[in-house]
N, CA, C and O of each residue as an XYZ file, in Angstrom:
744
protein
N       1.200     -1.369      0.379
C       0.251      0.471      0.031
C       0.711      1.351     -0.097
O       1.851      1.471      0.353
N       0.345      1.991     -0.495
C       1.276      3.571     -1.027
C       1.438      4.431      0.649
O       0.756      4.284      1.664
N       2.313      5.096      0.450
C       2.091      5.905      1.797
C       2.033      7.488      1.302
O       2.804      8.071      0.540
N       1.004      7.925      1.905
C       0.971      9.201      1.736
C       1.507     10.223      2.352
O       0.838     11.146      2.815
N       2.652     10.150      2.404
C       3.245     11.291      2.866
C       3.361     13.005      2.714
O       3.863     13.691      1.823
N       2.677     13.369      3.973
C       2.145     14.277      4.191
C       2.660     15.157      5.305
O       3.351     14.521      6.101
N       2.548     16.202      5.538
C       2.640     17.251      6.545
C       1.482     18.087      6.698
O       1.052     18.389      5.585
N       0.768     18.610      7.687
C      -0.322     18.963      7.847
C       0.075     20.218      8.833
O       0.614     20.024      9.923
N      -0.318     21.800      8.226
C       0.558     23.034      9.157
C      -0.854     23.984      9.208
O      -1.704     24.015      8.318
N      -0.881     24.711     10.417
C      -2.015     26.175     10.552
C      -1.237     26.856      9.489
O      -0.038     26.720      9.246
N      -2.090     27.593      8.904
C      -1.718     28.851      8.098
C      -1.778     29.920      8.781
O      -2.893     30.075      9.279
N      -0.685     31.119      9.131
C      -0.824     31.936      9.962
C      -1.223     33.157      9.390
O      -1.849     33.993     10.041
N      -0.838     33.346      7.984
C      -1.262     34.255      6.534
C      -1.517     33.798      5.553
O      -0.912     33.908      4.486
N      -2.734     33.050      5.866
C      -3.560     32.782      4.135
C      -4.083     33.233      3.180
O      -4.712     32.589      2.340
N      -3.893     34.359      3.191
C      -3.586     35.443      2.222
C      -2.851     35.003      1.551
O      -3.085     34.308      0.563
N      -1.427     35.460      2.135
C      -0.022     35.246      1.707
C       0.100     34.066      0.816
O       0.314     34.232     -0.385
N      -0.044     32.699      1.415
C       0.165     31.140      0.886
C      -1.212     31.118     -0.026
O      -1.310     30.141     -0.768
N      -2.300     32.092     -0.056
C      -2.858     31.637     -1.238
C      -2.487     32.390     -2.293
O      -2.422     32.107     -3.489
N      -2.298     33.189     -1.821
C      -1.654     34.442     -3.769
C      -0.063     33.687     -4.052
O       0.254     33.664     -5.241
N       0.938     33.082     -3.079
C       1.858     32.055     -3.601
C       1.038     31.306     -4.640
O       0.893     31.654     -5.812
N       0.513     30.216     -4.047
C       0.027     29.195     -4.644
C      -0.562     29.330     -6.156
O      -0.158     28.662     -7.108
N      -1.641     30.364     -6.210
C      -2.173     31.156     -7.333
C      -1.180     31.270     -8.259
O      -1.291     30.791     -9.387
N       0.013     32.008     -7.787
C       0.900     32.610     -8.841
C       1.997     31.381     -9.703
O       2.643     31.324    -10.749
N       1.756     30.666     -8.717
C       2.924     29.817     -9.010
C       2.376     28.305     -9.290
O       3.235     27.425     -9.346
N       1.249     28.001     -9.439
C       0.561     27.049     -9.650
C      -1.071     27.174    -10.484
O      -1.757     26.185    -10.745
N      -1.496     28.718    -10.831
C      -2.652     29.126    -11.193
C      -4.016     29.057    -10.391
O      -3.778     29.098     -9.184
N      -4.618     29.016    -10.517
C      -6.119     28.784     -9.707
C      -6.023     27.526     -9.294
O      -5.549     26.570     -9.908
N      -6.589     27.568     -8.003
C      -6.508     26.191     -6.978
C      -8.516     25.811     -7.581
O      -9.322     26.642     -8.000
N      -8.712     24.395     -7.391
C      -9.542     23.964     -7.576
C     -10.429     24.204     -6.299
O     -10.132     23.407     -5.409
N     -11.611     25.231     -5.899
C     -12.477     24.928     -4.991
C     -13.137     23.190     -4.538
O     -13.412     22.264     -5.302
N     -13.190     23.229     -3.643
C     -13.941     21.955     -3.539
C     -14.702     21.763     -2.164
O     -14.034     22.130     -1.197
N     -15.645     21.389     -1.946
C     -16.107     21.039     -0.160
C     -16.337     19.695      0.038
O     -17.185     19.192     -0.699
N     -15.749     18.930      0.916
C     -15.909     17.644      1.342
C     -16.666     17.570      1.892
O     -17.018     18.642      2.383
N     -17.656     16.124      2.324
C     -18.441     16.193      3.402
C     -17.756     14.492      3.504
O     -17.968     13.584      2.700
N     -17.001     14.445      4.604
C     -16.353     13.323      5.194
C     -17.354     12.451      6.416
O     -17.648     13.096      7.422
N     -17.773     11.240      6.320
C     -18.022     10.464      7.353
C     -17.118      9.020      7.740
O     -16.944      7.939      7.176
N     -16.730      9.548      8.817
C     -15.164      8.442      9.719
C     -16.216      7.645     10.069
O     -17.217      8.125     10.602
N     -16.046      5.873      9.704
C     -16.710      4.986     10.226
C     -15.641      3.772     11.253
O     -14.537      3.359     10.899
N     -16.303      3.437     12.444
C     -15.508      2.412     13.152
C     -15.951      1.445     13.691
O     -17.022      1.808     14.177
N     -15.721      0.011     13.997
C     -16.367     -0.644     15.045
C     -17.356     -0.317     15.667
O     -17.841      0.772     15.360
N     -18.002     -1.095     16.725
C     -18.587     -0.824     17.769
C     -17.878     -0.775     18.786
O     -18.316     -0.123     19.734
N     -16.435     -1.513     18.924
C     -15.486     -1.246     20.026
C     -14.599     -0.439     20.130
O     -13.980     -0.209     21.169
N     -14.342      0.371     18.495
C     -13.263      0.924     18.498
C     -12.127      0.908     17.828
O     -11.372      1.852     17.597
N     -12.012     -0.479     17.450
C     -11.192     -0.861     17.257
C      -9.977     -0.537     15.764
O      -8.889     -1.108     15.682
N     -10.500      0.482     14.716
C      -9.919      1.160     14.216
C      -9.461      2.679     14.793
O      -8.364      3.134     14.467
N     -10.228      3.310     15.530
C      -9.283      3.827     16.128
C      -8.490      4.135     16.655
O      -7.794      5.143     16.536
N      -8.419      2.563     17.962
C      -7.977      2.365     18.757
C      -6.199      2.241     18.191
O      -5.226      2.729     18.766
N      -6.208      1.297     16.690
C      -5.132      1.057     16.190
C      -4.905      2.290     15.287
O      -4.034      2.145     14.430
N      -5.426      3.261     15.327
C      -4.523      4.284     14.447
C      -4.616      4.258     13.154
O      -3.925      4.892     12.357
N      -5.971      3.096     12.798
C      -6.594      3.314     11.244
C      -7.690      4.384     11.285
O      -8.201      5.064     12.175
N      -7.843      4.255      9.967
C      -9.508      5.021      9.638
C      -9.821      4.633      8.373
O      -9.078      4.356      7.431
N     -11.256      4.647      8.480
C     -12.326      4.427      7.377
C     -13.192      5.525      7.059
O     -13.934      6.045      7.892
N     -13.094      5.915      5.751
C     -13.590      7.166      5.603
C     -14.785      7.171      4.039
O     -14.454      6.944      2.875
N     -15.474      7.340      4.302
C     -16.437      7.586      2.568
C     -16.598      9.526      2.367
O     -17.273     10.376      2.947
N     -15.801      9.554      1.481
C     -15.615     11.268      1.396
C     -16.663     11.700      0.200
O     -16.521     11.233     -0.930
N     -17.429     12.365      0.429
C     -18.005     12.877     -0.926
C     -17.904     14.309     -1.307
O     -18.486     15.191     -0.676
N     -17.092     14.550     -2.438
C     -16.530     15.548     -3.198
C     -17.061     16.532     -3.658
O     -17.268     16.036     -4.765
N     -17.616     17.905     -3.776
C     -18.301     18.643     -4.598
C     -17.214     19.621     -5.033
O     -16.211     20.028     -4.445
N     -17.752     19.893     -6.322
C     -16.941     20.861     -6.850
C     -17.662     21.575     -8.085
O     -18.640     20.957     -8.504
N     -17.378     22.661     -8.681
C     -18.467     23.372     -9.586
C     -18.808     22.511    -10.735
O     -19.844     22.727    -11.364
N     -18.022     21.569    -11.045
C     -18.401     21.160    -12.351
C     -18.807     19.414    -11.824
O     -19.238     18.643    -12.681
N     -18.652     19.025    -10.639
C     -18.334     17.215    -10.367
C     -19.212     17.151     -9.025
O     -19.836     18.059     -8.476
N     -19.091     15.968     -8.707
C     -19.352     15.242     -7.589
C     -19.119     14.033     -7.677
O     -19.718     13.409     -8.554
N     -18.143     13.302     -6.763
C     -17.323     12.522     -6.449
C     -17.567     12.029     -5.120
O     -17.880     12.815     -4.225
N     -17.436     10.657     -4.891
C     -17.775      9.665     -3.828
C     -16.583      8.990     -3.807
O     -16.261      8.397     -4.836
N     -15.525      8.938     -2.415
C     -14.455      7.931     -2.303
C     -14.317      7.208     -1.309
O     -14.543      7.781     -0.243
N     -14.003      6.066     -1.248
C     -13.618      5.329      0.114
C     -12.256      5.312      0.517
O     -11.530      4.802     -0.336
N     -11.858      5.582      1.219
C     -10.271      5.528      1.816
C     -10.070      4.400      3.325
O     -10.658      4.330      4.404
N      -9.465      3.996      2.987
C      -8.767      3.558      4.231
C      -7.241      4.341      4.603
O      -6.466      4.938      3.855
N      -7.179      4.083      5.981
C      -6.033      4.458      6.109
C      -5.474      3.791      7.401
O      -5.999      3.627      8.502
N      -4.165      3.437      6.890
C      -3.665      2.256      8.296
C      -2.734      3.063      9.294
O      -2.676      4.288      9.395
N      -2.050      2.159      9.979
C      -0.961      3.050     11.179
C      -0.098      3.558     10.890
O       0.642      3.070     10.035
N       0.195      4.865     11.541
C       1.174      5.209     11.125
C       2.488      5.252     11.083
O       3.118      5.030     12.117
N       3.214      5.574      9.760
C       4.799      4.835     10.003
C       5.755      5.876     10.018
O       6.909      5.579      9.707
N       5.479      7.062     10.328
C       6.150      7.972     10.671
C       5.286      9.544     11.759
O       4.897     10.654     11.396
N       5.307      8.752     13.328
C       4.895      9.503     14.252
C       5.289     11.235     13.997
O       4.783     12.256     14.463
N       6.167     11.058     13.255
C       6.394     12.886     13.750
C       5.531     13.645     12.789
O       4.935     14.658     13.158
N       5.434     13.110     11.375
C       4.314     13.989     10.471
C       3.393     12.761     10.261
O       3.015     12.583      9.103
N       3.031     12.004     11.082
C       1.281     11.555     10.798
C       1.289     10.528      9.891
O       0.262      9.850      9.853
N       2.286     10.206      9.066
C       2.004     10.083      7.590
C       2.018      8.228      7.738
O       2.614      7.411      8.440
N       0.999      8.184      6.644
C       0.058      6.535      7.236
C      -0.182      6.056      5.695
O      -0.371      6.923      4.842
N      -0.176      4.880      5.390
C      -0.302      3.652      4.170
C      -2.009      3.805      3.711
O      -3.010      3.538      4.376
N      -1.916      4.213      2.651
C      -3.320      4.460      2.250
C      -4.056      3.942      0.709
O      -3.572      4.059     -0.416
N      -5.132      3.455      1.034
C      -5.904      3.101     -0.182
C      -6.949      3.609     -0.463
O      -7.835      3.725      0.384
N      -7.084      4.005     -1.644
C      -8.445      4.725     -1.654
C      -9.227      4.442     -3.369
O      -8.592      4.153     -4.383
N     -10.721      4.626     -3.272
C     -10.958      4.147     -4.510
C     -12.637      4.981     -4.691
O     -13.504      5.493     -3.982
N     -12.391      4.732     -5.919
C     -13.725      5.997     -5.840
C     -15.037      5.000     -6.206
O     -14.999      3.995     -6.915
N     -16.304      5.617     -5.462
C     -17.371      4.732     -5.695
C     -18.832      5.567     -6.158
O     -19.325      6.655     -5.860
N     -19.217      4.448     -7.035
C     -20.046      5.535     -7.777
C     -21.434      5.959     -7.383
O     -22.062      6.843     -7.965
N     -21.881      5.248     -6.328
C     -23.097      5.670     -5.100
C     -22.357      5.812     -4.249
O     -21.407      5.057     -4.041
N     -22.751      7.200     -3.322
C     -22.631      7.045     -2.133
C     -23.407      6.423     -1.362
O     -22.908      5.900     -0.365
N     -24.826      6.303     -1.601
C     -25.732      5.771     -0.667
C     -25.139      4.398     -0.516
O     -24.974      4.063      0.657
N     -24.719      3.378     -1.587
C     -24.804      2.436     -1.277
C     -23.198      2.218     -0.517
O     -22.973      1.836      0.631
N     -22.698      2.413     -1.061
C     -20.949      3.057     -0.238
C     -21.452      2.630      1.579
O     -21.345      1.609      2.258
N     -22.079      4.166      1.857
C     -22.424      3.975      3.265
C     -23.478      2.639      3.722
O     -23.511      2.278      4.898
N     -24.312      1.971      2.674
C     -24.635      0.789      3.299
C     -23.837     -0.540      3.552
O     -24.084     -1.291      4.496
N     -23.020     -0.721      2.771
C     -21.892     -1.375      2.726
C     -21.370     -1.521      3.402
O     -20.954     -2.644      3.686
N     -21.059     -0.334      4.125
C     -20.010     -0.555      5.463
C     -20.407     -0.552      6.676
O     -19.759     -0.807      7.691
N     -22.202     -0.066      6.484
C     -23.123     -0.351      7.722
C     -23.714     -2.022      8.042
O     -23.810     -2.799      8.992
N     -23.947     -1.978      6.917
C     -23.514     -3.726      6.620
C     -22.654     -4.697      6.992
O     -22.847     -5.873      7.302
N     -21.925     -4.206      6.937
C     -20.940     -4.489      7.330
C     -20.330     -4.605      8.818
O     -19.330     -5.214      9.200
N     -21.038     -4.009      9.364
C     -20.696     -3.781     11.108
C     -20.615     -2.460     11.604
O     -21.049     -2.030     12.673
N     -19.829     -1.692     10.441
C     -18.998     -0.382     11.035
C     -20.577      0.344     11.326
O     -21.736     -0.040     11.170
N     -20.021      1.412     11.758
C     -21.117      2.848     12.486
C     -20.080      4.148     12.224
O     -18.909      4.315     12.564
N     -20.893      4.886     11.570
C     -20.623      6.418     11.821
C     -20.173      6.679     13.331
O     -20.779      6.342     14.348
N     -18.957      7.362     13.225
C     -18.935      8.215     14.394
C     -18.187      9.411     14.431
O     -17.765      9.995     15.429
N     -18.048      9.756     13.081
C     -18.392     11.512     13.330
C     -18.052     12.230     11.632
O     -17.000     11.902     11.084
N     -19.010     13.182     10.925
C     -18.871     13.870     10.007
C     -18.713     14.843     10.642
O     -18.993     15.142     11.802
N     -17.815     15.813      9.100
C     -17.510     16.689      9.214
C     -17.460     17.322      7.617
O     -17.275     16.665      6.593
N     -17.661     18.669      7.715
C     -17.300     19.648      6.543
C     -15.830     19.931      6.224
O     -15.209     19.988      7.285
N     -15.014     20.136      5.129
C     -13.839     20.799      4.830
C     -14.212     21.719      3.551
O     -14.611     21.067      2.586
N     -14.147     23.205      3.369
C     -13.917     23.830      2.406
C     -12.628     23.299      2.059
O     -11.937     22.775      2.933
N     -12.125     23.407      0.525
C     -10.386     23.147      0.329
C     -10.438     23.691     -1.139
O     -11.276     23.410     -1.996
N      -9.462     24.454     -1.237
C      -8.883     24.840     -2.468
C      -7.483     23.804     -3.022
O      -6.301     24.109     -2.868
N      -7.957     22.638     -3.632
C      -6.760     21.967     -4.125
C      -5.668     22.399     -5.528
O      -6.178     22.631     -6.624
N      -4.470     22.452     -5.373
C      -3.563     22.677     -5.955
C      -2.257     21.606     -6.803
O      -1.143     21.907     -6.374
N      -2.222     20.681     -7.677
C      -1.437     19.903     -7.878
C      -0.284     20.348     -8.467
O      -0.397     21.251     -9.296
N       0.952     19.848     -8.182
C       1.897     20.303     -9.268
C       3.172     19.840     -9.286
O       3.786     19.747     -8.222
N       3.575     19.594    -10.116
C       5.281     19.019     -9.661
C       6.332     19.871     -8.896
O       6.260     21.091     -8.743
N       7.144     19.201     -8.519
C       8.357     19.799     -7.793
C       9.605     19.202     -7.209
O       9.706     18.533     -6.180
N      10.519     19.561     -8.041
C      11.961     18.680     -8.131
C      11.524     17.357     -8.797
O      11.993     16.343     -8.280
N      10.742     17.202     -9.809
C      10.655     15.724     -9.738
C       9.713     14.761     -9.322
O       9.583     13.641     -9.816
N       9.017     15.276     -8.328
C       7.655     14.363     -7.662
C       6.396     15.562     -7.640
O       6.488     16.789     -7.628
N       5.408     14.827     -7.641
C       3.757     15.258     -8.111
C       3.344     15.438     -6.494
O       3.633     14.611     -5.629
N       2.566     16.759     -6.250
C       2.399     17.281     -4.890
C       0.925     17.591     -4.992
O       0.501     17.993     -6.076
N       0.255     17.472     -4.160
C      -1.181     17.907     -3.878
C      -1.127     18.935     -2.431
O      -1.178     18.430     -1.310
N      -1.028     20.292     -2.628
C      -1.345     21.368     -1.854
C      -2.967     21.608     -1.709
O      -3.731     21.906     -2.627
N      -3.266     21.423     -0.471
C      -4.829     22.097      0.087
C      -4.847     22.557      0.801
O      -4.510     22.159      1.916
N      -5.303     23.770      0.475
C      -5.694     25.077      1.996
C      -7.566     24.219      2.280
O      -8.552     23.859      1.635
N      -7.039     24.289      3.695
C      -8.504     23.707      4.827
C      -9.029     24.935      5.170
O      -8.307     25.902      5.412
N     -10.239     24.967      5.208
C     -11.446     25.416      6.442
C     -12.230     24.674      7.250
O     -13.416     24.855      6.975
N     -12.097     24.084      7.935
C     -13.402     23.595      8.405
C     -14.029     24.588      8.988
O     -13.312     25.464      9.471
N     -15.416     24.722      9.101
C     -16.276     25.592      9.904
C     -16.388     25.723     11.733
O     -16.309     26.741     12.421
N     -16.555     24.571     12.076
C     -16.605     23.926     12.879
C     -14.935     24.456     13.658
O     -14.710     24.086     14.810
N     -14.111     25.130     13.065
C     -13.148     25.420     13.939
C     -12.411     26.854     13.625
O     -11.315     27.073     13.109
N     -13.424     27.756     14.129
C     -13.047     29.143     14.533
C     -12.277     29.684     13.340
O     -11.422     30.554     13.511
N     -12.520     29.253     12.280
C     -12.006     30.022     11.256
C     -10.463     29.642     10.866
O      -9.860     30.211      9.956
N     -10.034     28.843     11.491
C      -8.282     28.805     11.418
C      -8.491     28.261      9.669
O      -9.536     28.069      9.048
N      -7.426     28.156      9.339
C      -6.939     27.450      8.004
C      -5.768     26.779      7.977
O      -4.803     27.430      8.377
N      -5.532     25.490      7.565
C      -4.951     24.714      7.147
C      -4.394     24.723      6.154
O      -4.886     25.264      5.164
N      -2.979     24.009      6.132
C      -2.395     23.708      4.811
C      -2.293     21.762      4.992
O      -2.056     21.178      6.049
N      -2.510     21.206      3.846
C      -2.036     20.169      3.766
C      -1.187     19.619      2.615
O      -1.809     19.495      1.560
N       0.322     19.203      2.593
C       0.762     18.948      1.698
C       1.016     17.718      1.676
O       1.050     17.171      2.778
N       1.248     16.963      0.591
C       1.366     15.435      0.522
C       1.765     15.033     -1.263
O       1.352     15.606     -2.272
N       2.829     13.692     -1.131
C       3.393     13.647     -1.990
C       3.304     11.869     -2.028
O       3.197     11.432     -0.882
N       3.318     11.174     -2.708
C       3.526      9.621     -2.616
C       4.608      9.117     -2.257
O       5.748      9.522     -2.487
N       4.195      8.022     -1.560
C       5.861      7.663     -1.257
C       5.727      5.765     -1.003
O       4.711      5.077     -0.910
N       7.146      5.374     -0.951
C       7.262      4.035     -0.670
C       7.485      4.085      0.920
O       7.195      5.164      1.437
N       7.994      3.001      1.831
C       8.214      2.956      3.133
C      10.008      3.876      3.300
O      10.517      4.721      4.037
N      10.502      2.838      1.824
C      12.076      2.867      1.465
C      12.620      4.852      1.310
O      13.676      5.428      1.572
N      11.507      5.256      0.860
C      11.924      6.766      0.488
C      10.968      7.873      1.161
O      11.044      9.102      1.168
N      10.144      7.078      1.660
C       9.551      8.294      3.444
C      10.342      9.755      3.796
O       9.802     10.832      4.048
N      11.726      9.463      3.736
C      12.224     10.333      4.711
C      12.399     11.173      3.712
O      12.152     12.325      4.070
N      12.778     11.069      2.414
C      13.335     11.574      1.299
C      11.998     12.733      0.676
O      12.050     13.857      0.176
N      10.825     11.760      1.021
C       9.927     11.984      0.886
C       9.436     13.469      1.357
O       9.300     14.474      0.659
N       9.174     13.265      3.010
C       8.800     13.826      3.571
C      10.051     15.569      3.165
O       9.915     16.635      2.565
N      10.740     15.120      3.665
C      11.740     16.183      2.950
C      11.448     17.310      2.236
O      11.394     18.481      2.612
N      11.239     16.750      1.004
C      10.828     17.591     -0.635
C       9.282     18.319      0.118
O       9.116     19.494     -0.210
N       8.292     17.782      0.975
C       7.525     18.240      1.758
C       7.773     19.845      2.455
O       7.384     21.011      2.385
N       8.738     18.917      3.178
C       9.429     20.211      3.892
C       9.795     21.535      3.235
O       9.401     22.677      3.470
N      10.690     21.040      2.314
C      11.108     22.352      1.063
C       9.771     23.031      0.933
O       9.575     23.997      1.671
N       8.743     22.629      0.027
C       8.126     23.288     -0.553
C       7.116     23.959      0.652
O       6.367     24.926      0.510
N       7.294     23.282      1.668
C       6.145     24.103      2.977
C       6.991     25.448      3.425
O       6.402     26.521      3.560
N       8.253     25.336      3.623
C       9.122     26.396      3.845
C       9.441     27.357      2.893
O       9.968     28.411      3.247
N       9.144     27.086      1.539
C       9.200     27.872      0.327
C       7.701     28.890      0.566
O       7.654     30.085      0.273
N       6.709     28.205      1.076
C       5.777     29.005      1.238
C       5.465     29.624      2.710
O       4.347     29.573      3.223
N       6.456     30.137      3.237
C       6.431     30.632      4.878
C       6.037     29.933      5.784
O       5.805     30.529      6.835
N       5.795     28.359      5.754
C       5.671     27.616      6.837
C       6.418     26.761      7.297
O       6.811     25.802      6.632
N       6.786     27.012      8.716
C       8.035     26.311      9.597
C       7.468     25.057      9.953
O       6.338     24.644      9.695
N       8.487     24.442     10.643
C       8.198     23.905     11.747
C       7.287     23.969     12.910
O       6.572     23.117     13.437
N       7.471     24.984     13.117
C       6.381     25.418     14.516
C       4.588     25.869     14.115
O       3.658     26.351     14.761
N       4.782     25.404     12.723
C       3.433     25.715     12.546
C       2.936     24.349     11.954
O       1.828     24.471     11.433
N       3.451     23.092     11.894
C       2.783     21.550     12.187
C       2.393     21.571     13.132
O       2.647     22.123     14.203
N       1.178     20.426     12.460
C       0.395     19.711     13.676
C       0.013     18.409     13.098
O      -0.341     18.434     11.919
N       0.020     17.089     13.814
C      -0.636     15.860     13.334
C      -1.744     16.279     14.336
O      -1.680     15.612     15.369
N      -2.904     17.348     14.321
C      -4.071     16.604     15.039
C      -4.672     16.600     14.427
O      -4.581     17.580     13.688
N      -5.627     15.784     14.142
C      -6.975     14.979     13.319
C      -7.666     16.112     13.619
O      -7.799     16.763     14.655
N      -8.257     16.267     12.029
C      -9.478     17.021     11.700
C     -10.772     16.256     13.389
O     -11.000     16.927     14.395
N     -11.228     15.082     13.187
C     -11.542     14.636     13.577
C     -11.800     14.746     14.933
O     -12.885     15.051     15.429
N     -10.652     14.459     15.589
C     -10.343     15.126     16.776
C     -10.433     16.212     17.484
O     -10.431     16.283     18.713
N     -10.542     17.391     16.434
C     -10.362     18.773     16.912
C     -11.498     18.941     16.824
O     -11.925     19.533     17.814
N     -12.585     18.602     15.772
C     -13.966     19.027     15.429
C     -14.638     18.270     16.792
O     -15.525     18.817     17.448
N     -14.109     16.987     17.110
C     -14.903     16.289     18.182
C     -14.976     17.049     19.777
O     -15.897     17.228     20.575
N     -13.199     17.453     19.777
C     -13.090     18.519     20.476
C     -14.243     20.047     20.676
O     -14.511     20.440     21.811
N     -14.580     20.467     19.940
C     -15.358     21.692     19.730
C     -17.086     21.761     19.874
O     -17.882     22.692     19.997
N     -17.220     20.234     19.789
C     -18.639     19.645     19.660
C     -18.782     19.494     21.183
O     -19.816     19.030     21.663
């Protein structure tokens, strides 16, 4: 399973970061994510640092649903996890399948995102500016690239380099999960 080499940070100057991303990579894709996280009745996925999610993404000209499984962290400092993801043609059916298998929704949340796909130093990146309405208007950036376990350190170094170029430092990084932050806010 491929690893999502990702760092997430609080953005202290969202307008500056947005301007830099737009100038370097063109207009981002505005999308709204509706995420439903699932777990077993005994919480085995969460206890094992794993995630099971159905995400429905709405954009100006598309709606798509994605089923995602994330394994336990392979890097504690970044929170990077192995990830398997596939598109689901029918959101209602995907939810029914998980419920039928005994999984129950644990939390639902909305993320308002602006996505930028680009290549730097031979690597494909996805930068996502994120606002979660329940989190007091804070803006986050998620920057990810694909990796295998053997090149995870190199991939995370490349992510840090891009973030540094955007004015995001190590003090801005966070491994707090949106699910935990939203649950605490509620």
